[in-house]
Structure formats: C-alpha cells, structure tokens
N, C-alpha and C positions, 0 to 999 in steps of 0.2 A: 846599157848602151847599145845602140843599134848600129850595125855597121851596113851601110849602103854601099853599092857598087862604086859611087862617086867618092866614097871616103878611102878607097883602096888604091894605092899606087901600083902594088905590085904583089903577087902571091908566088912563092917559090916552094915546090915540092921536091925534096932531095934525101938521099941517104947521105948524112955527114961522113966526112972522112973519119975512120976509126969506129963507126957505128954500123949496126945491122939494120935498123928500123928506120922507115921513112919519118921524117919531119916535115911540117908545113909551117912555113913563116909568112905571116901576112904583114906587109909593110903598109901602114897608113900614111896618108898625105901629110898628116901632121907630125910625122917623125916617130910615132909610136910603132912597136913592133909587137906582134903576138904570135908565140910558137906554140904549136899544137903536136903532140906526140902521135905516132901512128895509130895506137889503139884509141885515142880519143876521136880522130877523124874516121876511123873505121865504125865505131859505134854510132857516130852522127849519122854517116851514110847509110848504115843499116836500118837505123830508125826512121830516116827520111824516105827510104825506099819501101818501108814497112807501112808507112802512111800513105804515101802515093799510089801504091798498088793494091791496098786493102779496100774492099768496097765499102766498109762502114767505119773503120778505125780513124778517128780524127786527132788522137793524141798518143803519144808514148812518153813516159816519164822514165829517164835513167837516173840511177842513184849511185853514188861512189860507196863502194862497200870493200872492206878487207876480206879477202878470201884466204882461208888458211889452208884448205884442202883444195888444190888446183893442179892441172895438168902441168906437166914438165914444160918449162920455157914461158908460162903465163905469169904475168905481174901479180904482185901480192894485192894491189887495188885494181878494182874492175869497176866499170860502170855497168849496171845491171839494170834490166827492166824491173820496175816496181810492181 
C-alpha cells in the first residue's frame, strides 16, 4: 500500500486521555484509520532524518526485535537498525 497525500483526509497527533505517549492517527478518505504509537513514529523520523542528512546513506532497515535487557520505561519490542 502506498499512501499519497491525496489519500489522507486528516492526521491527528495527540496524547489520548489516560495515556502518557503520543499517538498518530491517519484517517484515510476511504474511511480506514491507521494508528501509530509514539515509538514507531520516532523511529521512522529518526531513520528519515538519518538518510536525508547523511552524505552517502541511501537506506536504513529497521527490524522489530524483542529486547529483554533494556532501560527502565522502554518497551519490550523495539525497532532497531539492522
């Protein structure tokens, strides 16, 4: 699936009531909704900036991994550079 700007009706970024982390909801014009958690968007943005600002890098691959030993407050599943 490719999301083009013309496919998107609205994007809302918010901290939902009762939560601590940002959520991004993409409302498509066809009625479908895509919800991204803060960590997902943060990793996407970090990779995007990494490619756009690096003089040679053309690709970054992020893979979902379960991290048993992690900092306090970090999720068990992380998107990590391959």
